[in-house]
Residue, then its C-alpha position, 0 to 999 in steps of 0.5 A: x496475493x502474497x505481495x499485498x501482505x509483504x508490503x503492508x508488513x514491510x511498511x509496518x502498517x496494520x491490516x485494519x488501517x489498510x482495510x479502512x483506508x481501502x473502505x473494506x470491511x476489517x474481517x474481509x481484508x485478510x481474505x484479499x491478502x490470502x488470495x481468496x478474494x480479488x481486490x478491484x482495480x481502484x483498490x489495488x491503485x490506491x495501495x500502489x499509490x500508498x507504497x510508492x510503487x507501480x501497480x504491476x509490483x502487487x503481482x510480484x510476490x518476490x519483490x518488495x521495495x524499501x519504504x520510508x513508511x516503515x520508519x514512520x510507522x515502526x513505533x507500535x505507539x504510532x496510531x495510523x489513520x485512514x487520512x495519513x494513509x490517504x495523504x501518503x498516497x497523494x504524495x507518492x502518486x505525485x512522485x511516481x508521476x515525476x519519476x515517469x516525466x523525468x524518464x521521458x527527458 
């Protein structure tokens, strides 16, 4: 799944921060990005929420949507915690649901 890699890089999030966020061993996460292992649905949903995208966007290796996260974390001195990513994912989930409701109107 190159999209996992592409979204992580586009958002300037270190691999170890994503592994911690998902509760995955840091040594195994690269295997998910390479496609050697497949993430479970719950983990994919967490990543979709974090990146503010639809779950299916993680299956499209060609599309990486612009992200405000890249501006927040582009400074290498910024330390990204698991809690930071959890809070961003919650906020993004609210935005996605709001956008869905707007489409219904």
